[in-house]
C-alpha positions as CSV (number, residue, x, y, z in Angstrom):
1,X,-32.3,-31.5,54.2
2,X,-32.5,-32.8,57.7
3,X,-35.2,-35.4,58.7
4,X,-36.8,-32.8,61.0
5,X,-37.1,-30.2,58.3
6,X,-38.5,-32.8,55.9
7,X,-41.1,-34.0,58.4
8,X,-42.0,-30.4,59.4
9,X,-42.5,-29.4,55.7
10,X,-44.6,-32.4,55.0
11,X,-46.8,-31.8,58.0
12,X,-47.4,-28.2,57.0
13,X,-48.4,-29.3,53.5
14,X,-50.6,-32.2,54.6
15,X,-52.4,-30.6,57.7
16,X,-55.7,-28.9,57.0
17,X,-56.3,-25.3,57.9
18,X,-56.6,-24.3,61.6
19,X,-60.4,-24.2,61.3
20,X,-60.5,-28.0,61.4
21,X,-58.6,-28.0,64.6
22,X,-60.7,-25.5,66.5
23,X,-60.9,-26.5,70.1
24,X,-64.1,-26.2,72.2
25,X,-63.8,-23.6,74.9
26,X,-65.6,-23.5,78.1
27,X,-68.2,-20.9,78.7
28,X,-70.1,-19.8,81.9
29,X,-71.9,-16.8,83.3
30,X,-74.8,-15.3,85.1
31,X,-77.7,-13.2,84.1
32,X,-80.5,-11.1,85.5
33,X,-83.8,-10.0,84.1
34,X,-83.7,-6.2,84.0
35,X,-87.0,-5.0,82.5
36,X,-90.1,-6.6,81.1
37,X,-91.0,-4.9,77.8
38,X,-94.2,-6.7,77.0
39,X,-96.2,-9.8,78.0
40,X,-99.3,-11.5,76.7
41,X,-100.9,-14.2,78.8
42,X,-103.9,-16.3,77.9
43,X,-105.7,-19.4,79.1
44,X,-106.3,-21.9,76.3
45,X,-109.1,-23.7,78.2
46,X,-111.6,-22.8,80.8
47,X,-109.1,-23.9,83.5
48,X,-107.5,-20.6,84.7
49,X,-104.5,-22.6,86.1
50,X,-103.4,-23.3,82.5
51,X,-101.6,-20.3,81.1
52,X,-99.7,-19.7,77.9
53,X,-97.6,-16.6,77.6
54,X,-95.3,-14.7,75.3
55,X,-93.0,-12.1,76.6
56,X,-90.1,-9.8,75.6
57,X,-87.6,-8.6,78.2
58,X,-84.1,-7.2,78.5
59,X,-81.5,-9.1,80.6
60,X,-78.0,-8.1,81.8
61,X,-75.5,-10.9,81.2
62,X,-72.0,-11.3,82.5
63,X,-69.8,-14.3,81.4
64,X,-66.9,-15.7,79.5
65,X,-67.6,-13.7,76.4
66,X,-68.0,-10.4,78.4
67,X,-70.8,-8.2,79.6
68,X,-73.9,-8.0,77.3
69,X,-77.3,-6.6,77.1
70,X,-79.6,-9.4,76.1
71,X,-82.9,-9.1,74.2
72,X,-85.1,-12.1,75.1
73,X,-88.3,-13.5,73.6
74,X,-89.8,-16.3,75.8
75,X,-92.8,-18.6,75.3
76,X,-94.2,-20.7,78.1
77,X,-97.0,-23.2,78.7
78,X,-97.7,-23.6,82.4
79,X,-100.3,-25.3,84.6
80,X,-100.1,-23.7,88.1
81,X,-96.8,-22.2,87.2
82,X,-95.1,-25.5,86.2
83,X,-94.4,-26.5,82.6
84,X,-92.2,-25.9,79.6
85,X,-90.6,-22.7,78.2
86,X,-88.5,-21.9,75.2
87,X,-87.1,-18.8,73.6
88,X,-84.5,-16.9,71.7
89,X,-81.8,-14.4,72.8
90,X,-79.7,-11.8,71.1
91,X,-76.7,-10.8,73.3
92,X,-75.3,-7.4,72.3
93,X,-71.7,-6.6,73.4
94,X,-70.2,-3.2,73.8
95,X,-68.0,-3.6,70.7
96,X,-71.0,-4.2,68.6
97,X,-70.6,-8.0,68.2
98,X,-73.8,-10.1,68.8
99,X,-74.4,-13.7,69.8
100,X,-77.6,-15.4,68.9
101,X,-78.9,-18.3,70.9
102,X,-82.0,-20.4,71.6
103,X,-83.1,-22.4,74.7
104,X,-85.7,-24.8,76.0
105,X,-86.4,-26.1,79.4
106,X,-88.8,-26.7,82.3
107,X,-90.1,-24.4,85.0
108,X,-91.2,-25.7,88.4
109,X,-93.4,-23.7,90.8
110,X,-94.0,-24.8,94.4
111,X,-97.0,-23.0,95.8
112,X,-96.6,-22.1,99.5
113,X,-99.5,-20.7,101.6
114,X,-98.6,-17.6,103.4
115,X,-95.3,-17.0,101.6
116,X,-94.1,-16.4,98.1
117,X,-94.0,-19.4,95.7
118,X,-90.7,-21.1,95.0
119,X,-89.9,-20.9,91.2
120,X,-87.0,-22.7,89.7
121,X,-86.1,-23.5,86.1
122,X,-83.5,-25.5,84.1
123,X,-82.8,-26.5,80.5
124,X,-80.4,-26.5,77.6
125,X,-79.3,-23.7,75.3
126,X,-77.4,-23.5,72.0
127,X,-75.8,-20.8,69.9
128,X,-77.3,-20.2,66.5
129,X,-74.7,-17.7,65.2
130,X,-73.0,-14.4,65.8
131,X,-71.7,-11.2,64.1
132,X,-68.3,-9.5,64.1
133,X,-65.7,-11.5,65.9
134,X,-68.4,-14.0,66.9
135,X,-69.3,-14.9,63.3
136,X,-69.3,-18.7,63.1
137,X,-70.2,-19.1,66.8
138,X,-71.5,-22.6,67.7
139,X,-71.9,-24.5,70.9
140,X,-74.3,-24.9,73.8
141,X,-74.8,-26.1,77.3
142,X,-77.2,-26.0,80.3
143,X,-78.7,-23.4,82.5
144,X,-80.5,-23.2,85.9
145,X,-82.2,-20.3,87.6
146,X,-85.0,-19.1,89.7
147,X,-87.2,-16.2,90.8
148,X,-86.8,-14.6,94.2
149,X,-87.5,-11.3,95.8
150,X,-84.4,-10.1,94.0
151,X,-86.0,-11.0,90.6
152,X,-85.2,-13.6,88.0
153,X,-81.6,-14.8,87.9
154,X,-79.8,-17.6,86.1
155,X,-76.5,-19.3,85.6
156,X,-75.2,-21.1,82.5
157,X,-72.3,-23.2,81.4
158,X,-71.2,-25.1,78.3
159,X,-68.8,-25.2,75.4
160,X,-68.4,-22.8,72.5
161,X,-66.3,-22.5,69.3
162,X,-65.9,-19.7,66.8
163,X,-65.1,-20.9,63.3
164,X,-63.9,-18.1,61.1
């Protein structure tokens, strides 16, 4: 047997399965809030500027994994529109696959007299799983976004891996 054949055979026996060599892939995309399904707001103190809210909405998302309808549950704790937010997302793709993710970040609101407030947000996100071809989905990254007269929009980027 040639040296090449011997080394190749040995490598095939000794190397672990392909799962161990999964390579992180880059992911990026954009999203838009489509419809607010429900929202509850309350002030935990007598200060009306302090507002805690829980909302559910549907987003449209377009990115590396394809186009998806996204069910979002978001919780926020703001004083004068600035504070923390966190939530969970289920991205449903046309083929029936789903991607589950969570996020947390910070929202900043700059109040302007005589014109709409400037609202921006940023944070980090991470996959918590998936179904179908996305079973074993892991990874995460960062996001930024804002609210304008066009509505709520965001951009995201990061890395992902599907271990099957």
